[in-house]
C-alpha positions as CSV (number, residue, x, y, z in Angstrom):
1,M,0.0,0.0,0.0
2,K,2.8,2.4,0.9
3,K,4.6,1.7,-2.4
4,L,1.4,2.3,-4.3
5,T,0.8,5.6,-2.5
6,L,4.3,6.8,-3.1
7,S,3.9,5.8,-6.8
8,I,0.8,8.0,-7.0
9,C,2.6,10.9,-5.4
10,L,5.4,10.5,-7.9
11,I,3.0,10.5,-10.8
12,L,1.2,13.6,-9.5
13,C,4.6,15.4,-9.1
14,L,5.6,14.5,-12.7
15,G,2.2,15.6,-13.9
16,A,2.5,19.0,-12.2
17,T,6.0,19.4,-13.5
18,K,4.7,18.7,-17.0
19,F,1.9,21.2,-16.6
20,L,4.3,23.9,-15.5
21,A,6.8,23.2,-18.2
22,E,4.1,23.3,-20.9
23,D,2.8,26.5,-19.4
24,R,6.3,28.1,-19.5
25,L,6.5,27.4,-23.2
26,E,3.0,28.7,-23.7
27,V,3.7,32.0,-22.1
28,G,7.2,32.5,-23.3
29,I,6.4,36.1,-24.4
30,E,5.4,37.2,-20.9
31,Y,7.4,39.4,-18.7
32,D,9.8,37.4,-16.5
33,K,9.3,39.7,-13.6
34,K,12.5,40.8,-11.9
35,L,11.4,42.8,-8.9
36,G,14.2,44.2,-6.8
37,Q,16.8,43.8,-9.6
38,F,18.4,46.8,-11.4
39,V,18.4,48.3,-14.9
40,D,21.9,49.5,-16.0
41,L,21.7,53.3,-16.0
42,N,24.7,53.5,-18.3
43,L,22.6,52.1,-21.2
44,S,22.3,54.7,-24.0
45,F,19.3,55.5,-26.2
46,T,18.4,58.2,-28.8
47,D,15.8,60.7,-27.7
48,S,13.0,62.0,-30.0
49,D,15.1,65.1,-30.7
50,G,18.0,63.0,-32.0
51,S,20.3,63.4,-29.0
52,I,21.9,60.3,-27.4
53,K,21.4,60.0,-23.7
54,K,22.3,57.6,-20.9
55,L,19.5,56.5,-18.7
56,K,21.2,58.0,-15.7
57,D,20.9,61.4,-17.4
58,I,17.2,60.9,-17.8
59,I,16.0,59.1,-14.7
60,K,15.8,61.7,-11.9
61,K,12.7,60.5,-10.1
62,P,10.4,57.4,-10.1
63,T,10.1,56.5,-13.7
64,V,7.2,54.7,-15.5
65,L,8.8,52.7,-18.3
66,S,6.9,51.3,-21.2
67,L,8.5,49.1,-23.9
68,V,6.6,49.3,-27.2
69,Y,7.4,49.7,-30.9
70,Y,5.9,52.6,-32.8
71,H,4.4,50.9,-35.9
72,C,2.8,48.2,-33.7
73,P,-0.7,47.2,-35.0
74,G,-1.7,45.6,-31.7
75,I,-1.5,46.5,-28.1
76,C,1.1,49.3,-28.1
77,S,-1.3,52.1,-29.1
78,P,-3.9,51.0,-26.4
79,L,-1.2,50.7,-23.9
80,L,0.1,54.3,-24.4
81,T,-3.5,55.6,-24.8
82,N,-4.4,54.1,-21.4
83,L,-1.2,55.3,-19.9
84,G,-2.2,58.8,-21.1
85,K,-5.6,58.4,-19.4
86,V,-4.1,57.3,-16.1
87,I,-1.6,60.2,-16.2
88,D,-4.6,62.5,-16.5
89,Q,-6.6,60.8,-13.7
90,A,-4.1,59.6,-11.1
91,Q,-3.5,61.9,-8.1
92,V,0.2,62.1,-8.7
93,E,1.8,64.9,-10.7
94,P,4.1,64.1,-13.7
95,G,7.4,66.0,-13.5
96,K,7.0,66.4,-9.7
97,D,6.2,62.9,-8.4
98,Y,7.4,60.8,-11.4
99,Q,8.4,60.9,-15.0
100,V,7.5,58.7,-18.0
101,L,9.9,56.9,-20.4
102,T,8.8,55.1,-23.6
103,I,11.4,53.1,-25.5
104,S,10.9,51.3,-28.8
105,F,12.3,47.8,-28.8
106,D,12.5,47.7,-32.6
107,P,16.0,48.8,-33.6
108,K,14.8,49.7,-37.1
109,E,12.8,52.6,-35.7
110,D,14.3,56.1,-35.7
111,A,14.1,59.4,-33.7
112,P,11.7,61.2,-36.2
113,L,9.1,58.4,-35.7
114,A,9.5,58.7,-31.9
115,A,9.0,62.4,-32.2
116,K,5.8,61.9,-34.1
117,W,4.4,59.6,-31.4
118,K,5.5,61.9,-28.7
119,N,3.8,64.8,-30.2
120,N,0.6,62.9,-30.7
121,Y,0.4,61.6,-27.1
122,L,1.4,64.8,-25.4
123,K,-1.3,66.6,-27.4
124,S,-3.9,64.0,-26.3
125,L,-3.3,64.7,-22.6
126,K,-5.8,66.8,-20.7
127,R,-3.2,67.4,-18.0
128,P,-0.2,69.6,-19.0
129,V,3.0,67.5,-19.2
130,K,6.3,69.0,-20.1
131,S,8.3,67.5,-22.9
132,E,11.1,66.4,-20.6
133,D,8.7,64.6,-18.3
134,W,7.6,62.0,-21.0
135,S,10.5,60.9,-23.1
136,F,10.1,58.8,-26.3
137,M,13.3,57.0,-27.4
138,V,14.7,54.5,-29.8
139,G,17.9,52.4,-29.5
140,D,20.3,50.1,-31.2
141,S,20.0,46.3,-31.0
142,L,22.6,46.0,-28.3
143,N,21.1,48.4,-25.8
144,I,17.6,47.2,-26.6
145,A,18.7,43.6,-25.9
146,K,20.2,44.6,-22.6
147,I,17.2,46.6,-21.2
148,T,14.6,44.1,-22.4
149,D,16.6,41.3,-20.7
150,Q,17.1,43.3,-17.5
151,V,13.4,44.0,-17.0
152,G,12.4,40.5,-18.2
153,F,10.6,41.6,-21.3
154,R,10.1,38.7,-23.7
155,Y,9.0,39.1,-27.3
156,K,9.4,37.4,-30.7
157,S,9.1,38.2,-34.3
158,D,5.9,37.2,-36.2
159,G,8.1,36.3,-39.1
160,K,7.2,39.5,-41.0
161,D,7.6,43.1,-39.7
162,D,5.8,42.9,-36.4
163,Y,6.3,41.3,-33.0
164,I,4.3,39.1,-30.6
165,H,4.6,40.5,-27.1
166,S,2.7,41.4,-23.9
167,G,2.2,44.8,-22.3
168,A,3.1,46.3,-19.0
169,L,4.3,49.4,-17.2
170,I,7.5,49.0,-15.2
171,V,8.2,51.4,-12.4
172,L,11.8,52.1,-11.8
173,G,13.5,53.9,-8.8
174,T,16.1,56.6,-9.4
175,D,18.8,54.0,-8.9
176,G,17.3,51.8,-11.6
177,K,15.7,49.4,-9.2
178,I,12.7,47.5,-10.6
179,D,10.0,48.2,-8.0
180,R,6.7,47.4,-9.7
181,Y,5.0,45.9,-12.8
182,L,1.6,47.0,-13.8
183,L,0.5,44.3,-16.2
184,G,-1.7,44.6,-19.3
185,T,-2.9,47.7,-21.0
186,D,-5.5,49.0,-18.6
187,Y,-4.4,50.8,-15.4
188,L,-6.3,51.9,-12.4
189,P,-5.4,55.4,-11.1
190,F,-5.1,54.2,-7.6
191,D,-2.7,51.4,-8.5
192,F,-0.7,53.8,-10.6
193,K,-0.5,56.3,-7.7
194,M,0.5,53.6,-5.2
195,A,3.2,52.3,-7.6
196,V,4.7,55.8,-7.9
197,Y,4.5,56.4,-4.1
198,E,5.9,53.0,-3.1
199,T,8.7,53.3,-5.6
200,A,9.7,56.7,-4.2
201,K,9.9,54.9,-0.8
202,G,11.8,52.0,-2.2
203,I,9.0,49.5,-1.6
204,A,8.7,46.6,-4.1
205,A,5.4,45.0,-5.1
206,P,3.5,43.5,-2.2
207,P,2.9,39.7,-2.0
208,I,-0.7,40.0,-3.2
209,S,0.5,41.7,-6.4
210,R,3.0,39.0,-7.0
211,M,0.4,36.3,-6.4
212,L,-2.0,37.9,-8.9
213,A,0.7,38.3,-11.5
214,Y,1.6,34.6,-11.1
215,C,-2.0,33.5,-11.6
216,Y,-2.7,35.5,-14.7
217,S,-1.1,35.0,-18.1
218,Y,-1.1,37.1,-21.3
219,D,-3.1,35.8,-24.2
220,P,-1.6,37.2,-27.4
221,N,-4.7,36.3,-29.4
222,G,-7.2,38.0,-27.2
223,R,-4.6,40.6,-26.3
224,T,-5.5,40.5,-22.6
225,Y,-4.6,38.8,-19.3
226,V,-6.5,35.7,-18.4
227,F,-6.6,33.3,-15.4
228,N,-4.0,30.6,-16.1
229,F,-5.8,27.5,-15.0
230,T,-2.9,25.2,-16.1
231,K,-0.3,27.0,-14.0
232,V,-2.5,27.2,-10.9
233,A,-3.8,23.6,-11.2
234,G,-0.2,22.3,-11.7
235,T,1.0,24.2,-8.7
236,I,-1.9,22.9,-6.5
237,I,-1.2,19.3,-7.7
238,F,2.5,19.7,-7.0
239,V,2.0,21.2,-3.5
240,G,-0.7,18.7,-2.7
241,A,1.5,15.8,-3.7
242,G,4.3,17.2,-1.5
243,V,1.9,17.6,1.5
244,L,0.6,14.0,1.0
245,L,4.1,12.6,0.8
246,L,5.2,14.4,3.9
247,T,2.0,13.2,5.8
248,L,2.8,9.6,4.8
249,I,6.3,9.9,6.0
250,L,5.3,11.3,9.4
251,K,2.6,8.7,9.8
252,G,5.1,6.0,9.0
253,R,7.6,7.2,11.6
254,S,4.8,7.5,14.2
255,K,3.6,3.9,13.5
256,N,7.2,2.5,13.7
257,S,7.7,4.4,17.0
258,N,4.5,3.0,18.5
259,N,5.3,-0.6,17.3
260,G,8.7,-0.3,18.9
261,G,7.1,0.6,22.2
262,L,4.8,-2.4,22.2
263,N,7.6,-4.8,21.6
264,V,9.6,-3.8,24.7
Protein backbone atom coordinates (compact mmCIF):
# COMPACT_ATOMS: atom_id res chain seq x y z
CA MET A 1 0.00 0.00 0.00
CA LYS A 2 2.81 2.37 0.92
CA LYS A 3 4.58 1.70 -2.40
CA LEU A 4 1.36 2.33 -4.30
CA THR A 5 0.78 5.63 -2.51
CA LEU A 6 4.35 6.76 -3.14
CA SER A 7 3.94 5.85 -6.81
CA ILE A 8 0.79 7.98 -7.01
CA CYS A 9 2.65 10.90 -5.41
CA LEU A 10 5.44 10.52 -7.95
CA ILE A 11 2.97 10.50 -10.84
CA LEU A 12 1.24 13.60 -9.49
CA CYS A 13 4.56 15.43 -9.13
CA LEU A 14 5.61 14.50 -12.66
CA GLY A 15 2.22 15.62 -13.94
CA ALA A 16 2.52 18.97 -12.19
CA THR A 17 6.02 19.43 -13.55
CA LYS A 18 4.73 18.70 -17.05
CA PHE A 19 1.91 21.23 -16.61
CA LEU A 20 4.33 23.91 -15.45
CA ALA A 21 6.83 23.16 -18.23
CA GLU A 22 4.12 23.32 -20.90
CA ASP A 23 2.82 26.55 -19.42
CA ARG A 24 6.30 28.06 -19.49
CA LEU A 25 6.53 27.38 -23.21
CA GLU A 26 3.01 28.69 -23.73
CA VAL A 27 3.67 32.05 -22.05
CA GLY A 28 7.22 32.52 -23.29
CA ILE A 29 6.43 36.07 -24.40
CA GLU A 30 5.37 37.20 -20.95
CA TYR A 31 7.36 39.42 -18.66
CA ASP A 32 9.82 37.45 -16.55
CA LYS A 33 9.29 39.73 -13.58
CA LYS A 34 12.54 40.79 -11.91
CA LEU A 35 11.39 42.78 -8.90
CA GLY A 36 14.23 44.17 -6.83
CA GLN A 37 16.79 43.84 -9.60
CA PHE A 38 18.35 46.77 -11.42
CA VAL A 39 18.45 48.31 -14.86
CA ASP A 40 21.88 49.49 -15.99
CA LEU A 41 21.65 53.28 -15.98
CA ASN A 42 24.66 53.52 -18.31
CA LEU A 43 22.61 52.15 -21.23
CA SER A 44 22.27 54.72 -24.02
CA PHE A 45 19.25 55.52 -26.20
CA THR A 46 18.38 58.16 -28.78
CA ASP A 47 15.78 60.71 -27.72
CA SER A 48 13.05 61.97 -30.03
CA ASP A 49 15.13 65.11 -30.69
CA GLY A 50 18.00 62.97 -32.01
CA SER A 51 20.28 63.35 -29.00
CA ILE A 52 21.92 60.28 -27.44
CA LYS A 53 21.42 60.03 -23.69
CA LYS A 54 22.25 57.58 -20.94
CA LEU A 55 19.45 56.46 -18.66
CA LYS A 56 21.23 58.02 -15.68
CA ASP A 57 20.93 61.40 -17.41
CA ILE A 58 17.17 60.94 -17.81
CA ILE A 59 15.95 59.12 -14.70
CA LYS A 60 15.85 61.69 -11.91
CA LYS A 61 12.66 60.54 -10.11
CA PRO A 62 10.43 57.43 -10.07
CA THR A 63 10.09 56.49 -13.73
CA VAL A 64 7.23 54.70 -15.47
CA LEU A 65 8.83 52.71 -18.29
CA SER A 66 6.89 51.33 -21.25
CA LEU A 67 8.48 49.12 -23.92
CA VAL A 68 6.63 49.31 -27.24
CA TYR A 69 7.35 49.67 -30.93
CA TYR A 70 5.87 52.59 -32.77
CA HIS A 71 4.42 50.90 -35.87
CA CYS A 72 2.76 48.21 -33.73
CA PRO A 73 -0.72 47.23 -35.04
CA GLY A 74 -1.66 45.60 -31.73
CA ILE A 75 -1.47 46.51 -28.05
CA CYS A 76 1.12 49.30 -28.11
CA SER A 77 -1.33 52.05 -29.06
CA PRO A 78 -3.95 50.99 -26.44
CA LEU A 79 -1.17 50.71 -23.86
CA LEU A 80 0.06 54.25 -24.45
CA THR A 81 -3.49 55.62 -24.78
CA ASN A 82 -4.44 54.14 -21.41
CA LEU A 83 -1.16 55.33 -19.94
CA GLY A 84 -2.16 58.81 -21.06
CA LYS A 85 -5.57 58.40 -19.41
CA VAL A 86 -4.09 57.30 -16.10
CA ILE A 87 -1.60 60.19 -16.22
CA ASP A 88 -4.63 62.51 -16.48
CA GLN A 89 -6.57 60.75 -13.71
CA ALA A 90 -4.06 59.64 -11.08
CA GLN A 91 -3.48 61.88 -8.07
CA VAL A 92 0.24 62.15 -8.69
CA GLU A 93 1.84 64.90 -10.71
CA PRO A 94 4.10 64.12 -13.70
CA GLY A 95 7.36 66.03 -13.46
CA LYS A 96 6.99 66.43 -9.71
CA ASP A 97 6.22 62.93 -8.41
CA TYR A 98 7.37 60.85 -11.37
CA GLN A 99 8.37 60.86 -15.03
CA VAL A 100 7.52 58.65 -17.99
CA LEU A 101 9.89 56.90 -20.39
CA THR A 102 8.81 55.08 -23.56
CA ILE A 103 11.42 53.10 -25.50
CA SER A 104 10.94 51.29 -28.80
CA PHE A 105 12.34 47.75 -28.80
CA ASP A 106 12.48 47.70 -32.61
CA PRO A 107 16.03 48.79 -33.59
CA LYS A 108 14.81 49.74 -37.08
CA GLU A 109 12.76 52.64 -35.75
CA ASP A 110 14.26 56.13 -35.66
CA ALA A 111 14.05 59.40 -33.74
CA PRO A 112 11.66 61.21 -36.15
CA LEU A 113 9.12 58.41 -35.68
CA ALA A 114 9.55 58.66 -31.89
CA ALA A 115 9.03 62.44 -32.17
CA LYS A 116 5.79 61.91 -34.10
CA TRP A 117 4.43 59.58 -31.43
CA LYS A 118 5.54 61.89 -28.65
CA ASN A 119 3.78 64.85 -30.24
CA ASN A 120 0.56 62.85 -30.70
CA TYR A 121 0.42 61.57 -27.13
CA LEU A 122 1.41 64.81 -25.42
CA LYS A 123 -1.33 66.58 -27.40
CA SER A 124 -3.89 63.98 -26.33
CA LEU A 125 -3.33 64.66 -22.61
CA LYS A 126 -5.75 66.84 -20.68
CA ARG A 127 -3.16 67.42 -17.99
CA PRO A 128 -0.19 69.61 -18.96
CA VAL A 129 2.96 67.51 -19.17
CA LYS A 130 6.31 69.03 -20.07
CA SER A 131 8.27 67.52 -22.93
CA GLU A 132 11.09 66.40 -20.64
CA ASP A 133 8.66 64.57 -18.35
CA TRP A 134 7.61 62.02 -20.99
CA SER A 135 10.52 60.88 -23.14
CA PHE A 136 10.09 58.83 -26.32
CA MET A 137 13.26 57.04 -27.38
CA VAL A 138 14.74 54.52 -29.81
CA GLY A 139 17.89 52.44 -29.55
CA ASP A 140 20.35 50.12 -31.21
CA SER A 141 19.98 46.34 -30.99
CA LEU A 142 22.62 45.96 -28.25
CA ASN A 143 21.11 48.44 -25.79
CA ILE A 144 17.60 47.22 -26.56
CA ALA A 145 18.66 43.62 -25.89
CA LYS A 146 20.18 44.64 -22.57
CA ILE A 147 17.24 46.62 -21.21
CA THR A 148 14.62 44.09 -22.35
CA ASP A 149 16.60 41.32 -20.68
CA GLN A 150 17.14 43.31 -17.49
CA VAL A 151 13.41 44.00 -17.02
CA GLY A 152 12.42 40.51 -18.21
CA PHE A 153 10.55 41.65 -21.33
CA ARG A 154 10.06 38.72 -23.72
CA TYR A 155 8.97 39.08 -27.33
CA LYS A 156 9.40 37.36 -30.68
CA SER A 157 9.07 38.24 -34.33
CA ASP A 158 5.92 37.18 -36.16
CA GLY A 159 8.09 36.33 -39.15
CA LYS A 160 7.17 39.53 -40.95
CA ASP A 161 7.60 43.10 -39.72
CA ASP A 162 5.82 42.86 -36.37
CA TYR A 163 6.32 41.29 -32.95
CA ILE A 164 4.32 39.13 -30.58
CA HIS A 165 4.61 40.54 -27.08
CA SER A 166 2.69 41.38 -23.92
CA GLY A 167 2.18 44.75 -22.30
CA ALA A 168 3.07 46.29 -18.96
CA LEU A 169 4.33 49.40 -17.24
CA ILE A 170 7.53 49.00 -15.24
CA VAL A 171 8.16 51.44 -12.43
CA LEU A 172 11.84 52.14 -11.76
CA GLY A 173 13.49 53.90 -8.84
CA THR A 174 16.08 56.63 -9.37
CA ASP A 175 18.78 53.99 -8.86
CA GLY A 176 17.32 51.81 -11.62
CA LYS A 177 15.71 49.35 -9.22
CA ILE A 178 12.65 47.55 -10.59
CA ASP A 179 9.96 48.17 -7.98
CA ARG A 180 6.66 47.43 -9.70
CA TYR A 181 5.03 45.89 -12.78
CA LEU A 182 1.55 47.02 -13.83
CA LEU A 183 0.54 44.25 -16.22
CA GLY A 184 -1.69 44.56 -19.26
CA THR A 185 -2.88 47.70 -21.02
CA ASP A 186 -5.50 49.02 -18.57
CA TYR A 187 -4.38 50.76 -15.40
CA LEU A 188 -6.32 51.92 -12.37
CA PRO A 189 -5.44 55.44 -11.14
CA PHE A 190 -5.10 54.19 -7.55
CA ASP A 191 -2.71 51.38 -8.55
CA PHE A 192 -0.68 53.83 -10.61
CA LYS A 193 -0.52 56.31 -7.73
CA MET A 194 0.53 53.64 -5.22
CA ALA A 195 3.17 52.28 -7.62
CA VAL A 196 4.71 55.76 -7.87
CA TYR A 197 4.54 56.44 -4.11
CA GLU A 198 5.90 53.04 -3.11
CA THR A 199 8.71 53.29 -5.65
CA ALA A 200 9.66 56.68 -4.21
CA LYS A 201 9.92 54.93 -0.82
CA GLY A 202 11.81 51.96 -2.25
CA ILE A 203 8.98 49.48 -1.62
CA ALA A 204 8.73 46.59 -4.10
CA ALA A 205 5.40 45.03 -5.11
CA PRO A 206 3.47 43.51 -2.16
CA PRO A 207 2.89 39.73 -1.99
CA ILE A 208 -0.71 39.99 -3.24
CA SER A 209 0.47 41.72 -6.43
CA ARG A 210 3.05 39.00 -7.05
CA MET A 211 0.43 36.31 -6.44
CA LEU A 212 -2.02 37.85 -8.90
CA ALA A 213 0.74 38.27 -11.48
CA TYR A 214 1.58 34.57 -11.08
CA CYS A 215 -2.03 33.46 -11.57
CA TYR A 216 -2.71 35.47 -14.72
CA SER A 217 -1.06 35.02 -18.13
CA TYR A 218 -1.06 37.11 -21.27
CA ASP A 219 -3.14 35.80 -24.18
CA PRO A 220 -1.59 37.17 -27.40
CA ASN A 221 -4.67 36.27 -29.45
CA GLY A 222 -7.16 37.97 -27.18
CA ARG A 223 -4.59 40.64 -26.26
CA THR A 224 -5.52 40.48 -22.60
CA TYR A 225 -4.56 38.77 -19.33
CA VAL A 226 -6.53 35.66 -18.41
CA PHE A 227 -6.61 33.34 -15.42
CA ASN A 228 -4.01 30.63 -16.07
CA PHE A 229 -5.78 27.45 -14.99
CA THR A 230 -2.93 25.19 -16.13
CA LYS A 231 -0.33 26.97 -14.04
CA VAL A 232 -2.53 27.22 -10.94
CA ALA A 233 -3.77 23.61 -11.22
CA GLY A 234 -0.24 22.33 -11.74
CA THR A 235 0.99 24.25 -8.71
CA ILE A 236 -1.86 22.94 -6.54
CA ILE A 237 -1.17 19.35 -7.65
CA PHE A 238 2.54 19.75 -6.98
CA VAL A 239 2.02 21.24 -3.52
CA GLY A 240 -0.72 18.72 -2.69
CA ALA A 241 1.49 15.80 -3.66
CA GLY A 242 4.26 17.19 -1.47
CA VAL A 243 1.91 17.55 1.51
CA LEU A 244 0.57 14.02 0.99
CA LEU A 245 4.07 12.58 0.78
CA LEU A 246 5.16 14.42 3.94
CA THR A 247 2.03 13.20 5.79
CA LEU A 248 2.75 9.59 4.83
CA ILE A 249 6.34 9.86 5.99
CA LEU A 250 5.32 11.32 9.36
CA LYS A 251 2.60 8.70 9.83
CA GLY A 252 5.10 5.96 8.97
CA ARG A 253 7.56 7.24 11.55
CA SER A 254 4.79 7.48 14.18
CA LYS A 255 3.64 3.93 13.45
CA ASN A 256 7.17 2.54 13.70
CA SER A 257 7.68 4.37 16.99
CA ASN A 258 4.46 2.95 18.46
CA ASN A 259 5.29 -0.60 17.32
CA GLY A 260 8.70 -0.30 18.89
CA GLY A 261 7.14 0.65 22.21
CA LEU A 262 4.80 -2.41 22.23
CA ASN A 263 7.65 -4.84 21.65
CA VAL A 264 9.57 -3.79 24.73
